[in-house]
Kinemage of the C-alpha trace (Angstrom):
@kinemage 1
@onewidth
@group {chain A} dominant
@subgroup {mainchain}
@vectorlist {calphas} color= white
{ca met a 1} P 59.928 21.300 60.221
{ca thr a 2} L 60.313 19.230 57.132
{ca glu a 3} L 57.665 16.945 55.952
{ca gln a 4} L 60.193 13.956 56.547
{ca thr a 5} L 61.033 15.069 60.029
{ca leu a 6} L 57.230 15.436 60.512
{ca leu a 7} L 56.593 11.904 59.271
{ca ala a 8} L 59.148 10.432 61.303
{ca gln a 9} L 57.799 12.001 64.569
{ca gln a 10} L 54.240 10.695 63.640
{ca gln a 11} L 55.649 7.241 63.140
{ca ile a 12} L 57.428 7.400 66.595
{ca leu a 13} L 54.244 8.555 68.167
{ca leu a 14} L 52.292 5.612 66.631
{ca gln a 15} L 55.017 3.151 67.750
{ca gly a 16} L 54.649 4.603 71.318
{ca leu a 17} L 51.130 4.264 71.097
{ca phe a 18} L 51.256 0.613 70.354
{ca asp a 19} L 54.518 -0.523 71.963
{ca ser a 20} L 54.953 -2.114 75.723
{ca trp a 21} L 56.054 0.429 78.425
{ca asp a 22} L 59.460 -1.431 78.515
{ca ala a 23} L 59.943 -1.054 74.966
{ca leu a 24} L 59.202 2.543 74.993
{ca glu a 25} L 61.666 3.100 77.945
{ca ala a 26} L 64.408 1.380 76.258
{ca asn a 27} L 63.897 3.196 72.779
{ca thr a 28} L 67.016 5.592 72.624
{ca thr a 29} L 65.525 6.965 69.399
{ca leu a 30} L 62.440 7.866 71.076
{ca thr a 31} L 64.340 9.643 73.785
{ca leu a 32} L 66.273 11.565 71.435
{ca gln a 33} L 63.748 12.644 69.455
{ca gln a 34} L 61.699 14.443 72.143
{ca ala a 35} L 61.855 18.068 73.691
{ca trp a 36} L 60.947 16.836 76.778
{ca pro a 37} L 62.200 14.683 79.410
{ca ile a 38} L 61.308 11.095 79.045
{ca gly a 39} L 59.424 10.953 82.166
{ca gln a 40} L 57.081 14.000 80.888
{ca tyr a 41} L 56.499 12.395 77.523
{ca leu a 42} L 55.632 9.199 78.931
{ca arg a 43} L 53.206 10.863 80.926
{ca gly a 44} L 51.748 12.428 77.771
{ca leu a 45} L 51.591 9.364 76.036
{ca gln a 46} L 49.492 7.668 78.673
{ca ala a 47} L 47.119 10.053 78.130
{ca tyr a 48} L 46.805 9.357 74.367
{ca arg a 49} L 46.897 5.457 75.275
{ca ser a 50} L 44.037 5.965 77.834
{ca asn a 51} L 41.971 7.935 75.598
{ca ala a 52} L 42.507 5.299 72.514
{ca ser a 53} L 41.410 2.530 74.886
{ca val a 54} L 37.971 4.432 75.651
{ca leu a 55} L 37.600 5.185 72.058
{ca ala a 56} L 38.278 1.485 71.018
{ca gln a 57} L 35.527 0.327 73.818
{ca gln a 58} L 33.098 2.717 72.390
{ca val a 59} L 33.890 2.005 68.538
{ca leu a 60} L 33.581 -1.824 69.023
{ca ala a 61} L 30.508 -1.514 71.203
{ca ala a 62} L 28.727 0.306 68.300
{ca ala a 63} L 29.147 -2.458 65.889
{ca tyr a 64} L 28.822 -5.323 68.355
{ca pro a 65} L 26.158 -4.302 70.907
{ca thr a 66} L 24.971 -8.195 70.890
{ca val a 67} L 28.402 -9.580 71.772
{ca lys a 68} L 28.999 -6.919 74.310
{ca arg a 69} L 25.626 -7.991 76.126
{ca leu a 70} L 26.441 -11.657 75.972
{ca met a 71} L 30.062 -10.959 77.221
{ca gly a 72} L 29.422 -8.297 79.743
{ca asp a 73} L 30.823 -4.998 79.976
{ca glu a 74} L 34.122 -5.618 81.798
{ca gln a 75} L 35.269 -8.723 79.286
{ca phe a 76} L 34.100 -6.837 76.079
{ca asn a 77} L 35.989 -3.888 77.012
{ca gly a 78} L 39.220 -5.622 77.982
{ca leu a 79} L 38.746 -7.471 74.360
{ca ala a 80} L 38.353 -4.015 72.601
{ca val a 81} L 41.275 -2.708 74.265
{ca his a 82} L 43.242 -5.640 73.340
{ca leu a 83} L 41.998 -5.927 69.904
{ca trp a 84} L 43.103 -2.130 69.413
{ca arg a 85} L 46.405 -2.939 70.219
{ca thr a 86} L 46.937 -6.004 68.420
{ca his a 87} L 44.934 -5.023 65.325
{ca pro a 88} L 44.966 -1.427 65.080
{ca pro a 89} L 42.899 0.916 62.633
{ca ala a 90} L 44.260 0.894 59.316
{ca lys a 91} L 41.881 3.550 57.872
{ca gly a 92} L 40.909 6.990 58.945
{ca asp a 93} L 37.125 5.964 59.366
{ca leu a 94} L 37.010 4.359 62.879
{ca ala a 95} L 33.752 3.016 61.868
{ca gln a 96} L 35.429 0.520 59.544
{ca trp a 97} L 37.879 -0.771 62.478
{ca gly a 98} L 36.536 -4.172 63.939
{ca asp a 99} L 35.939 -6.543 61.373
{ca glu a 100} L 38.901 -8.624 62.781
{ca leu a 101} L 36.811 -9.558 66.016
{ca glu a 102} L 35.213 -12.712 64.541
{ca asp a 103} L 38.815 -14.327 63.869
{ca phe a 104} L 39.931 -12.775 67.132
{ca leu a 105} L 37.470 -14.413 69.230
{ca cys a 106} L 38.126 -17.713 67.300
{ca ser a 107} L 41.756 -17.456 68.246
{ca ile a 108} L 40.797 -17.693 71.891
{ca pro a 109} L 40.449 -21.576 72.653
{ca glu a 110} L 38.977 -20.873 76.153
{ca leu a 111} L 36.078 -18.827 74.878
{ca met a 112} L 35.419 -20.916 72.009
{ca ala a 113} L 35.225 -24.181 74.307
{ca his a 114} L 32.561 -22.248 76.434
{ca glu a 115} L 31.066 -19.563 73.981
{ca ala a 116} L 31.644 -20.743 70.774
{ca tyr a 117} L 28.236 -19.116 69.173
{ca leu a 118} L 30.088 -15.447 70.220
{ca ser a 119} L 32.177 -15.478 66.892
{ca asp a 120} L 29.149 -16.524 64.631
{ca val a 121} L 27.162 -13.703 66.476
{ca ala a 122} L 30.145 -11.125 65.694
{ca ala a 123} L 30.120 -12.202 62.088
{ca leu a 124} L 26.584 -11.272 61.920
{ca glu a 125} L 26.691 -8.096 63.655
{ca trp a 126} L 29.617 -7.107 61.252
{ca ala a 127} L 27.435 -7.864 58.369
{ca leu a 128} L 24.503 -5.658 59.578
{ca his a 129} L 27.254 -2.845 60.657
{ca ala a 130} L 29.006 -3.023 57.312
{ca gly a 131} L 25.519 -3.043 55.571
{ca leu a 132} L 24.826 0.415 56.946
{ca thr a 133} L 27.002 1.783 54.351
{ca ala a 134} L 26.303 -0.187 51.515
{ca pro a 135} L 24.048 1.443 48.691
{ca asp a 136} L 20.600 1.953 48.988
{ca ser a 137} L 18.378 -0.757 47.346
{ca glu a 138} L 16.523 0.622 44.391
{ca gly a 139} L 12.831 0.540 44.602
{ca asp a 140} L 11.286 -2.274 47.241
{ca glu a 141} L 13.598 -5.269 46.310
{ca pro a 142} L 15.963 -6.189 48.960
{ca val a 143} L 19.693 -6.570 48.070
{ca pro a 144} L 21.310 -9.579 49.697
{ca leu a 145} L 24.720 -8.744 51.634
{ca ala a 146} L 25.740 -11.677 53.415
{ca leu a 147} L 24.510 -15.220 54.355
{ca ile a 148} L 25.753 -16.597 57.677
{ca glu a 149} L 25.549 -20.453 58.461
{ca ser a 150} L 25.672 -21.137 62.257
{ca glu a 151} L 25.017 -23.951 64.583
{ca phe a 152} L 23.636 -21.452 67.050
{ca pro a 153} L 20.535 -19.220 67.170
{ca ile a 154} L 22.386 -16.049 66.095
{ca val a 155} L 19.371 -14.171 64.716
{ca asp a 156} L 17.547 -14.857 67.804
{ca leu a 157} L 20.439 -13.687 69.803
{ca ile a 158} L 20.559 -10.553 67.592
{ca asp a 159} L 16.824 -9.874 68.315
{ca gly a 160} L 17.444 -9.915 71.800
{ca lys a 161} L 15.348 -13.040 72.487
{ca glu a 162} L 16.273 -14.890 75.576
{ca trp a 163} L 17.271 -18.543 75.366
{ca gly a 164} L 18.002 -21.087 77.807
{ca asp a 165} L 20.332 -23.973 76.960
{ca ile a 166} L 22.059 -23.544 73.509
{ca ser a 167} L 21.381 -27.369 72.724
{ca asp a 168} L 17.620 -26.768 72.595
{ca arg a 169} L 17.821 -24.375 69.864
{ca gln a 170} L 17.886 -24.858 66.439
{ca pro a 171} L 20.799 -23.747 64.156
{ca gln a 172} L 20.057 -20.759 61.991
{ca arg a 173} L 21.335 -19.315 58.483
{ca ala a 174} L 21.436 -15.504 58.679
{ca leu a 175} L 20.649 -13.758 55.504
{ca val a 176} L 21.698 -10.171 55.885
{ca phe a 177} L 20.233 -7.602 53.234
{ca arg a 178} L 19.449 -3.915 52.659
{ca gln a 179} L 15.937 -2.665 51.711
{ca gly a 180} L 15.611 1.004 50.809
{ca phe a 181} L 17.533 2.585 53.867
{ca lys a 182} L 17.642 -0.270 56.134
{ca thr a 183} L 19.675 -3.043 56.851
{ca gln a 184} L 18.546 -5.938 58.672
{ca cys a 185} L 18.865 -9.675 59.101
{ca ile a 186} L 16.222 -12.441 58.619
{ca ser a 187} L 16.615 -16.403 59.455
{ca ile a 188} L 16.083 -18.795 56.349
{ca pro a 189} L 15.626 -22.305 56.366
{ca lys a 190} L 18.804 -24.611 55.334
{ca asp a 191} L 18.697 -26.557 52.084
């Protein structure tokens, strides 16, 4: 098998992982490229897609545990699969996938109308997640990584503090920093 043939087969497989089922069945190039009957190929492809869905849920939950807690498992898992299908990983390291979640949440008007704080929590959680691979700070001096302005108590939410009516809470400015081997966030006063 030539390198070009292998590359073409890999591209067809990737297309199959993200296309709709109707598009797959209508794709004659896909049918002609397979050594198996199309039904058998589609069953195998479904196994890959199912595995990718579970993987998407696990990877996104690792980066966004608070968003998952606030949304609930079922809604979050569906969101993770949809994000995977519409914004697939662009890098081999899956820990680097998911930075689009903040913008993705903002693009859902119904969600933002009722839970607008989720996008700010996502921004803070991604900054904390990305900070895990930031260089360690030298000595005891903290290294600032991100400053996130929010109209919501996002640091309190990340810390797991319970709150009732969101209108009773003060907006927070979250500073994400790395000190030594640890990435953390604190709320700092607004100017």
